[in-house]
C-alpha positions in Angstrom: 0.0 0.0 0.0 1.4 3.3 -1.0 1.7 5.9 1.7 0.0 8.6 -0.4 -3.0 6.3 -0.8 -3.7 6.5 2.9 -4.8 10.1 2.6 -7.2 9.8 -0.3 -10.9 10.4 0.3 -12.8 7.8 -1.7 -16.2 9.4 -2.4 -17.7 6.0 -3.4 -17.3 4.7 0.2 -20.5 4.7 2.1 -21.9 3.3 5.3 -25.4 1.8 5.5 -27.5 4.1 7.8 -29.4 1.3 9.4 -26.1 -0.4 10.4 -24.9 2.8 12.0 -28.2 3.5 13.8 -28.3 0.0 15.1 -24.8 0.1 16.4 -25.4 3.4 18.1 -28.7 2.2 19.8 -26.8 -0.9 21.1 -24.1 1.5 22.5 -26.7 3.8 24.1 -28.7 0.9 25.7 -25.5 -0.6 26.9 -24.4 2.7 28.5 -27.8 3.1 30.3 -27.7 -0.5 31.6 -24.1 -0.1 32.9 -24.8 3.3 34.5 -28.0 2.2 36.3 -26.5 -1.1 37.4 -23.5 0.5 39.0 -25.4 3.3 40.6 -28.6 1.6 41.8 -27.6 -2.1 42.2 -24.0 -1.9 43.3 -24.7 1.4 45.2 -21.5 3.1 43.9 -21.4 6.8 43.8 -20.5 8.8 40.7 -21.9 11.8 38.8 -25.1 10.1 37.7 -26.9 13.3 36.4 -24.0 14.3 34.2 -23.9 10.7 32.8 -27.7 10.8 32.0 -27.3 14.1 30.2 -24.4 12.7 28.1 -26.5 9.6 27.2 -29.5 11.7 26.4 -27.6 13.8 23.9 -26.5 10.5 22.3 -30.2 9.5 22.1 -31.1 12.8 20.5 -28.3 12.5 17.9 -29.3 9.0 17.0 -33.0 10.0 16.6 -31.8 12.8 14.3 -29.7 10.3 12.3 -32.6 7.8 12.0 -35.3 10.2 11.0 -33.7 13.4 9.6 -31.0 11.9 7.5 -32.8 10.7 4.4 -30.0 8.9 2.6 -30.0 5.2 2.9 -26.2 5.1 2.4 -24.4 7.7 4.5 -21.4 9.3 2.7 -17.9 9.0 4.1 -17.6 12.4 5.8 -21.1 12.4 7.3 -20.5 9.0 8.9 -17.2 10.3 10.2 -18.9 13.1 12.0 -21.2 10.7 13.9 -18.4 8.3 14.7 -16.3 11.2 16.0 -19.2 12.4 18.2 -19.6 8.8 19.6 -15.9 8.8 20.4 -16.1 12.1 22.3 -19.4 11.2 24.0 -18.0 7.9 25.4 -14.8 9.7 26.4 -16.7 12.2 28.5 -18.8 9.4 30.0 -15.6 7.6 30.9 -14.1 10.8 32.4 -16.9 10.8 35.0 -16.6 7.1 35.7 -12.9 6.4 36.3 -11.1 7.3 33.0 -8.6 4.8 31.8 -9.1 2.5 34.7 -12.8 1.9 33.7 -12.9 -1.5 32.0 -15.3 -0.1 29.4 -12.5 2.1 28.0 -11.7 -0.6 25.5 -15.0 0.4 23.7 -13.3 3.7 22.6 -11.6 1.8 19.8 -14.9 0.8 18.2 -15.4 4.0 16.0 -12.0 3.6 14.5 -12.7 -0.2 13.9 -16.0 0.6 12.2 -14.2 3.2 10.0 -11.4 0.8 9.1 -13.8 -1.7 7.6 -16.3 0.6 5.9 -14.8 4.1 5.4 -11.7 5.6 3.8 -8.1 5.2 5.2 -7.8 8.9 5.9 -10.9 8.9 8.1 -9.7 5.8 9.9 -6.3 7.4 10.6 -7.9 10.6 11.9 -10.3 8.7 14.2 -7.4 6.6 15.4 -5.4 9.7 16.3 -8.4 11.2 18.1 -8.8 8.0 20.0 -5.1 8.1 21.1 -5.6 11.6 22.3 -8.7 10.7 24.3 -7.0 7.7 25.9 -4.0 9.9 26.8 -6.2 12.5 28.4 -8.3 9.9 30.3 -5.1 8.5 31.7 -4.3 11.8 33.3 -7.7 13.5 33.9 -10.7 11.6 35.3 -13.0 11.2 38.2 -12.2 8.2 40.5 -13.5 4.8 39.5 -16.8 4.4 41.3 -16.4 2.6 44.7 -12.6 2.6 44.6 -12.2 5.0 47.6 -14.6 2.9 49.7 -12.0 0.1 49.6 -9.0 2.3 50.1 -7.5 1.1 46.8 -5.7 3.1 44.0 -4.3 1.8 40.8 -0.5 1.9 40.4 0.7 4.3 37.7 2.5 1.6 35.8 -0.8 -0.4 35.7 -2.6 2.5 34.1 0.2 3.0 31.7 0.2 -0.7 30.8 -3.6 -0.6 30.3 -3.2 2.5 28.1 -0.5 0.8 25.9 -2.5 -2.4 25.6 -5.5 -0.5 24.3 -3.3 1.3 21.8 -1.9 -2.0 20.5 -5.4 -3.4 20.2 -6.4 -0.2 18.3 -3.5 -0.4 15.9 -3.9 -4.2 15.3 -7.6 -4.1 14.7 -7.5 -1.0 12.6 -4.8 -2.4 10.4 -6.7 -5.7 10.1 -9.9 -3.8 9.2 -8.1 -1.7 6.5 -6.5 -4.8 5.0 -9.7 -6.9 5.2 -11.9 -4.2 3.7 -9.3 -3.4 1.1 -9.1 -7.0 -0.1 -12.9 -7.3 -0.1 -13.2 -4.1 -2.2 -10.6 -5.3 -4.7 -12.3 -8.7 -5.1 -15.7 -7.0 -5.4 -14.4 -4.8 -8.2 -12.7 -7.7 -9.9 -15.8 -9.9 -9.7 -17.9 -7.0 -11.1 -15.6 -6.8 -14.1 -15.7 -10.6 -14.4 -19.5 -10.5 -14.6 -19.4 -7.7 -17.2 -17.0 -9.7 -19.4 -19.2 -12.8 -19.3 -22.3 -10.7 -20.0 -20.6 -9.1 -23.0 -19.6 -12.6 -24.3 -23.2 -13.8 -24.2 -24.5 -10.4 -25.6 -22.2 -10.9 -28.6 -23.5 -14.4 -29.0 -27.1 -13.1 -28.9 -26.2 -10.3 -31.4 -24.8 -13.0 -33.7 -28.1 -14.8 -33.6 -30.1 -11.7 -34.3 -27.8 -10.8 -37.2 -28.3 -14.3 -38.8 -32.1 -14.0 -38.3 -32.0 -10.6 -40.0 -30.0 -11.9 -42.9 -32.4 -14.8 -43.4 -35.5 -12.5 -43.2 -34.1 -9.8 -45.6 -32.9 -12.3 -48.2 -36.4 -12.8 -49.8 -37.4 -9.1 -50.2 -33.9 -8.3 -51.7 -34.3 -11.1 -54.2 -37.7 -9.7 -55.1 -36.3 -6.2 -55.6 -33.5 -7.7 -57.9 -36.0 -9.6 -60.0 -38.4 -6.6 -60.4 -35.5 -4.3 -61.3 -34.3 -6.8 -63.9 -37.8 -7.1 -65.5 -38.1 -3.3 -65.6 -34.8 -3.1 -67.3 -36.1 -5.5 -70.0 -39.3 -3.5 -70.5 -37.6 -0.1 -70.7 -34.7 -1.2 -72.9 -31.0 -0.4 -73.0 -31.3 3.1 -74.3 -33.5 4.6 -71.6 -32.4 7.3 -69.3 -33.3 5.0 -66.4 -31.1 2.1 -67.4 -28.1 3.3 -65.4 -30.2 3.8 -62.4 -31.7 0.3 -62.7 -28.2 -1.2 -63.2 -27.1 0.6 -60.0 -30.2 -0.7 -58.1 -29.5 -4.3 -59.2 -25.8 -4.1 -58.3 -26.5 -2.6 -54.9 -29.1 -5.3 -54.2 -26.6 -8.0 -55.1 -24.1 -6.3 -52.8 -26.6 -6.3 -49.9 -27.3 -10.0 -50.5 -23.6 -10.8 -50.4 -23.2 -8.9 -47.1 -26.1 -10.7 -45.6 -24.7 -14.0 -46.8 -21.4 -13.2 -45.0 -23.2 -12.4 -41.8 -25.2 -15.6 -42.0 -22.1 -17.7 -42.6 -20.3 -16.0 -39.7 -23.2 -16.9 -37.5 -22.9 -20.6 -38.6 -19.3 -20.5 -37.5 -20.2 -18.9 -34.1 -22.9 -21.6 -33.6 -20.3 -24.3 -34.2 -17.9 -22.5 -31.9 -20.4 -22.6 -29.0 -21.4 -26.2 -29.6 -19.6 -29.5 -28.7 -16.0 -29.9 -29.8 -12.8 -31.7 -29.1 -10.3 -30.0 -26.7 -7.6 -30.1 -29.4 -9.9 -28.3 -31.9 -10.8 -25.7 -29.3 -7.1 -25.0 -28.5 -6.3 -24.8 -32.2 -8.9 -22.2 -32.9 -7.7 -20.0 -30.0 -4.1 -20.4 -31.2 -5.0 -19.4 -34.7 -6.3 -16.1 -33.4 -3.0 -15.3 -31.8 -1.0 -16.5 -34.8 -2.7 -13.9 -36.9 -1.6 -11.0 -34.7 1.8 -12.3 -33.5 4.9 -13.6 -35.2 5.9 -15.8 -32.2 5.8 -19.6 -32.7 3.0 -21.4 -30.9 3.1 -25.2 -30.9 0.3 -27.5 -29.7 1.6 -30.9 -28.6 -1.0 -33.6 -28.3 1.1 -36.8 -28.0 -0.4 -37.6 -24.6 -4.0 -36.7 -25.5 -5.4 -40.2 -25.1 -9.0 -39.5 -24.3 -10.5 -37.3 -27.0 -13.9 -36.6 -25.5 -16.5 -34.1 -26.7 -16.9 -31.1 -24.5 -19.3 -28.2 -24.6 -17.9 -24.8 -25.5 -18.8 -22.0 -23.1 -17.7 -18.4 -22.8 -16.0 -19.0 -19.4 -13.7 -21.7 -20.5 -12.8 -20.1 -23.8 -12.1 -16.7 -22.2 -9.9 -18.3 -19.5 -7.8 -20.3 -21.9 -7.5 -17.4 -24.3 -6.3 -15.2 -21.4 -3.5 -17.5 -20.3 -2.4 -18.3 -23.9 -2.4 -14.5 -24.5 -0.2 -13.9 -21.5 2.2 -16.5 -22.7 2.3 -14.8 -26.1 2.9 -11.4 -24.5 5.8 -12.4 -22.3 7.5 -15.1 -24.5 10.6 -14.2 -26.4 10.0 -16.5 -29.4 8.3 -19.8 -28.5 5.2 -21.0 -26.7 4.5 -24.7 -26.1 1.0 -25.9 -25.2 0.7 -29.5 -24.0 -2.6 -31.3 -24.1 -2.7 -34.4 -21.9 -5.7 -36.5 -21.2 -6.7 -40.0 -19.9 -9.8 -41.6 -18.7 -9.8 -39.5 -15.4 -8.2 -36.2 -16.1 -7.5 -33.6 -18.8 -4.6 -31.2 -18.4 -3.4 -28.2 -20.4 0.1 -26.9 -19.8 1.1 -23.6 -21.2 4.9 -22.8 -21.3 6.7 -19.8 -22.7 10.4 -18.8 -22.9 10.0 -15.4 -21.3 11.3 -14.1 -18.0 8.9 -16.2 -15.9 6.9 -15.2 -12.9 8.8 -12.7 -10.6 9.6 -14.3 -7.3 8.0 -11.5 -5.4 4.5 -12.3 -6.8 4.7 -16.0 -7.6 2.9 -17.0 -4.4 0.2 -14.4 -5.2 -0.4 -15.2 -8.9 -4.2 -15.3 -9.4 -5.0 -12.6 -6.9 -6.3 -9.2 -8.3 -4.4 -6.0 -8.3 -0.8 -7.2 -7.6 2.3 -5.6 -9.1 5.9 -6.8 -9.3 9.1 -4.8 -8.7 10.9 -6.9 -11.3 12.5 -4.9 -14.1 12.1 -7.9 -16.5 8.3 -7.7 -16.6 7.7 -4.1 -15.6 7.0 -3.0 -19.2 4.5 -5.8 -19.9 2.8 -6.6 -16.6 -0.5 -5.1 -15.4 -2.3 -5.4 -12.1 -3.0 -9.1 -12.3 -6.7 -8.5 -13.0 -6.7 -10.5 -16.3 -5.1 -13.5 -14.6 -7.6 -13.3 -11.7 -10.5 -13.2 -14.2 -9.1 -16.1 -16.2 -8.4 -18.2 -13.1 -11.9 -17.5 -11.7 -13.7 -18.4 -14.9 -11.8 -21.6 -15.4 -12.4 -22.6 -11.7 -16.1 -22.2 -12.4 -15.8 -25.1 -14.8 -14.1 -27.2 -12.2 -10.5 -26.5 -13.2 -7.5 -26.5 -10.9 -4.6 -24.1 -11.7 -1.0 -24.1 -10.7 1.7 -21.6 -11.6 5.4 -22.4 -11.8 8.7 -21.2 -13.2 10.4 -23.8 -15.3 13.2 -25.7 -13.6 15.9 -24.0 -15.7 14.3 -20.6 -15.1 13.7 -20.2 -18.8 10.1 -19.2 -18.6 6.7 -19.5 -17.0 4.5 -22.6 -16.8 0.7 -22.7 -16.1 -1.0 -26.0 -15.5 -4.8 -26.2 -15.9 -6.5 -29.5 -15.1 -10.0 -30.9 -15.0 -11.6 -34.1 -14.0 -12.9 -35.6 -17.3 -16.4 -36.0 -15.9 -16.6 -32.2 -15.3 -16.2 -31.5 -19.0 -17.9 -34.4 -20.6 -21.2 -33.6 -22.2 
């Protein structure tokens, strides 16, 4: 995580109002129960009126949040203001009830933890700093813990300091965990959204192909009729008429339209075949041909160990996933890419090898995760954020595939192994 990213305000980050209202009602009810239990049941003396006033203000602010704030999703800064108030309100309540020695002091870290999981890093850091300030002040300035003087007992200074430090450690640990957890969740959520968009686009293209073929079939008859009528008019008018050139143009353009529609129809037939059953070898050959048209690098498909040539159903997920990893190999390879197809009665495996720089050691354990970058100079000019690899891996795993990523033993390139159980692919 870059240091500068910590101070960015992400306007898209929001907190569900019902969640915040519920959390604040839980806190207020808990405060009321604790205050009344200590004062009336345990008979311990402390400023009860001041405590009621503080809790009442909390009730008023939560009613305002629940009924006056109309947004269902509270924006980053508005949520921060309510969390900051909760921090100060609890700090004042603790000031009247023992300060840092009050066991409920640990609850001061809750606003920062809520922020770390749902709001921006800058808000979390600011709330954490305010929490540290409140803890420090409560360590020095506070009313006595209720009942402590009745037993002639005072807390040693080193105990209060230790308690202060332990809360700080808990605050830092939980805030960091929240930031990391929410960050990974947001990354994966963004990546999955893009994944769904890609699949939707694949099926949309397939649907458009069908519509184009239907249009070509429907328009064929009226175009043929126009061509016949134009030909008959040409015969009736004769070659020397002023309209002959116009009729010739009409006939030629009609033929041109027919040829275009014929091409569309033929293309749809290929697409229908592409999404029907096929052999794995044929599927790989079609993907390889696409890359051979745009790249001069040599791509070899080796099928010596393809013993079980079953029919499998083409689907957008498998095709996109395989195309992604073969495309990566073409991008990073120096000259050659070898694709091995191995199959038996139980398993099918595709191994994609290239003679490029291989996977950088700093990201090899993370390959397949979204939004990762390497510091390696060898791949810096080609590598992205790992989103394509994540998408390809996720799509293939949906079909039951298991993926493994290696560097070849002689460090002469990368190797990706994609394997399925035969029964997962059989039609």
